[in-house]
N, C-alpha and C positions, 0 to 999 in steps of 0.2 A: 504494500500500500504506500502511495506517495502523494503528497500534497504540495502546492506551491502557492504563491500569492500573485495575483494578476492586477494590472493597472488598466486593462482594456475590457471592452464588452466581450461576453462569451455566451455560448449556448449551453444550457444544462443538459448534458448527455442526450438522452432521447426524450427530454421534456420540451417545454416551450423555449424559444429564443429569449434571452435575457438582455436587458440593458443595464443590469447591475454590474459594477466594476470593482476592482480591487478584491480579488478572490483567492482563497487557498483552494487549489483544485488539483485532482489527480488526473493522470491520463486515462481516457476512456478505453475500454476494450470491447468494442462492438465489431462484428464481422458483417460486412456488406456482401450480399450475394450478387454475382455477376450474371445470374440467370434472369432473363426478363420474363415475367409472368404475364400471360394474356390479360386483356381488359384492365390494364394499368395496375394490376395487382403485384407490383414490385415487392420483393421480399427483403427484409433486413432481419438478420438473426442475431440475438445477443448471446453472450456467454454466461447469461444468468447473473451478471454483476448488477449491483444496485448503485444508482447514482442519486445523491440527495443534496439538497441545498438549504442553507439558512443564511440570513444576512442581518447586518446591524447598520443603522444609519450613522454616519460619521459626524457626531456632534461633540467630539472631544472625548474626555475621560469618562468611561462608564460609571454609573452609580451602583449602589448595592442592589437595587431592584433589577438592573440589567444583568448583574452577575448571577443573582439567585434565580431570576426568572428565565434566563437563557444560557448565559455563558458557562455557568457551572454544569449545566446539563450537556452542553456541547462537549466539554472535557470528559465528563463521565461516560457518555456514549462513545466518544472517540476511543477511550481506553478499553471499552468492552466490544469494540467493533470486530466483526469477522473478516476474513481475508477477501470475501467476495463483495465488499462494499467500498465504493468510492465517494469522495466528499468534495463539496464546494462550500467553503465558508466565504462570505463576502462582506465587504464594506461598501455599502450602496451609496457611492458618492453622488450619482445623478439624483438620487432621492433627496439628498441634502440641498439641492438647488431649488427645491420647492419653497424654501424660506429665504428671507433676505440675508445675504452674506457677502463677505469680501473674499476675493480669490485667495489672498494670503491666509485668511482665517480658515478657509476650507482645507487648504494644504496642511495647516497645523492640525486641524481636527482629524484628517485622515491619518496623519503620522501618529497622533495620540491614540487613536482607536486601534491602529495596527499594533502599536507597542503594547496596548492593553490586552489584545487577543493573545499575543505571545506570552505576556506576563501571567495570564490565568492558566496557562498550560496547554494551549493549542500548539500542535507540532506540525510543521510543514512536511513531515515525512509519515503522517498517519492518515487514515481514511475512516469514515464512520457514517452512521445514520445521524440525522440532525433533527432535533425537536422543533416543532412549529407551534407558536401560541395560538389559542383559539381565536384571537382577534385577527389572525392572518388567514383564517379559513376561506374567506371570500376570494382572496388572491389565488389560493391554490385551486379553488373551484373554477376560476376563470382560466387557469392554465390547463386544467383537465378538459374543459369545454373546447379550447383551441386544439388540443391534441386529438380529441375525438372527432372534431370536424375535419381536420386534416386527414385522419385515417380513413374516414368515410369517402372523401374525395379522391385520395391517392393511394389507398392501400395501407395496411398496417405498417407503421413506421415509428411514431412516437408512443412511448409508454405513457399511460396516464398516471401522473404523479400521485403518490399517496402521502397523507399527512401523518407524521409521528408527533403526537402531542406531548408537551412537557408536563410532568406530574407536579412540578413545583407551583406552590401557591403564589399569588400576586403579592408583592411587597408594597405596602401603602405609604403614603406621605407621613412624615413625622409630625407635621403641623396640621394636616387635615386628613386623618386616617381613614376617611371614607373615600378618598381619592387615591389613585395609583401614584406611586413615587415617580416623579418626573422632573426633568431639568427645566421644563416650562413654568414650573411654579415660581412665583416671584420671590419667595423666601428661600434663600440657599440653605437655611437650617432644616428644610423639609426633606433633605436627601443627604445620604452619606456617599461621598465619592471614594473610589478605590484608592486614591492617593491622599486621602485625608490624614492628617496627623493624629496621634492619640489624643492630643488636647482638643482638636476640633471635634473628634468623634464623641468625646466625653461631653463637650458643651452641647452638641446637637441632641444627644440622647437625654441629657438632663432637661433640655428645653422641649422635648417631645410632649405633645398634647396627650394627657391621659384623662383622669377623672378624679372625683373626690371620694369614690367608694373605697372602703377599707379592703386591704388584702389584694391578692393577685389571682385572677381567674380568667379563663379563656372563654370569651363570649363576644364574637365579632359584631353581633347585632347591637348589643347593649354597651359593650366596652371595647370599641374598635381600636382605641389608642393602645391600651394595655395588651389587647390581643395581637396587635401588630408587633409589639416588642417581643411577645412570646414567640411569634412566628420567626422573627429575626434570630432570636437566640436558638430556636430549634434547628434552623437550617445552618446557622454559622457554627453550631456545636457538633456538626457531623450528621445531623438528621437521625440520630439513634434514639432520641426520645421525642414524644409528641408534645404539642403545646400544653395539653392537659396534664401530662406528667410533670413538665417543668413548672406549671402553675402549682401543682400539688406540693412539689419540692420547695417552692418559694413561699409557702405559707409562713407567716410570722415575720416576713421581711417588710420593712417600710417601702414605700414607692421609690424613695431615693436609693435605698440599698438595692432594690431590684434593678433599677436603672443602671446602677454601677456594675451589677453582675452582667447585664446585657452589654454594657460598654466594654468590659474586659473580654467577653466572648468575641465581639466584633473585632477589636484590636488584634486579638490573637489570630482570628480567622483570616484577616487580610494582610497580616504583616509581611508574609513572603510575597504576596502579589504586589504590594506596594513597593517592596525593594526591587523586584524584577522589573516593574513598570518604570521606575526611576532609572534603572540601568538601560533599558531599551530605548527610552525616549531621550536620553542624553545625546547631545550633539556628537559625541564620540562614536555613537552607534548609528548615526544617520546613514553611513555607507552600508551597514549591515541590513538595515530596513530596506534601502533601495535595491540591494542585491536580491533579497528575498522576493521583493515585489517584481523585479525584472524577470526573475526566473519563472514566476507564476504567470507573468504577462505572456511570455512566449508559449508556455504550456496551454494557457487558456485560449490563445489565438489558434493554435493547432487543433485543440479540441473542438472549438466552434467551427473551424473550417471543415473538419471531417464531417460534421453533421450537415453543414450547408452545401457541401458537394452533393450529398445524397438528396437533400431537399430540392436543389436545382434540377437534378436528374429526374426526380419523380414529378416535378411540376412542369418540366419542359423548358425551363429557362436557363439550362446549361448551354455552354458554347456549342454551336452547330458543328 
């Protein structure tokens, strides 16, 4: 299994063409048949390899919600991947153009995001399944519809992509715990960034909105703030205990003492990620990031062209 990072547009294996860019991607192993089947039923046979994709918008350094909601799952499934699975991880820079930005800012965001992907444990030499959030289901359905329509018109070619959903719960805002943690929130204390200092993490957790009810209990409907902190602790502590179990163990703690426990867990959980991020994003590593991206760029270009050669042949727009 092998991955790389790309700076150009690519096509996802036998799924729909993509305009997402900056991708960690492996070489595809598809075998095209030279036999022409009557009535436009051209054949393309796969070696039963899986090709999967997930992307993150380059808005700079990811926050804890990005990590627990997606990136941690990417790493986990990467490490559990079988040999017949290929991967495309992507930093969707064209998607970032939907908001107001400066070109230099976008370049920085892409660099920070790429450094963060390497810091959390993604390896350019591995391949995997990739989880997709439920809020992306409509995009996958659109890809499936395109693949289906193409196959009806030109014969079986594109595999219809399947969604692998992430089991991780959503991480909520520290200041408005009924809202998802997001960089768009006006209060920076609403989110914990992967490069936050221990002092910043402590300050943000202590300022997190909870309630005046005594004790610690997991009840997202009635105690969303406390429940969100329990979810954070549960996931950052290795996921070995449920929120309810941690709440039971935290009985007798004041809210301040409980928040300090959550703080220590988060600091411990992201310490290595923070150190690796600061290493990769340093100017001294700029050439390394460029080298990784350039290698993936070429692999992605070749991967996309393999697919487009077949698409042009099937649709009759190949050279005469």
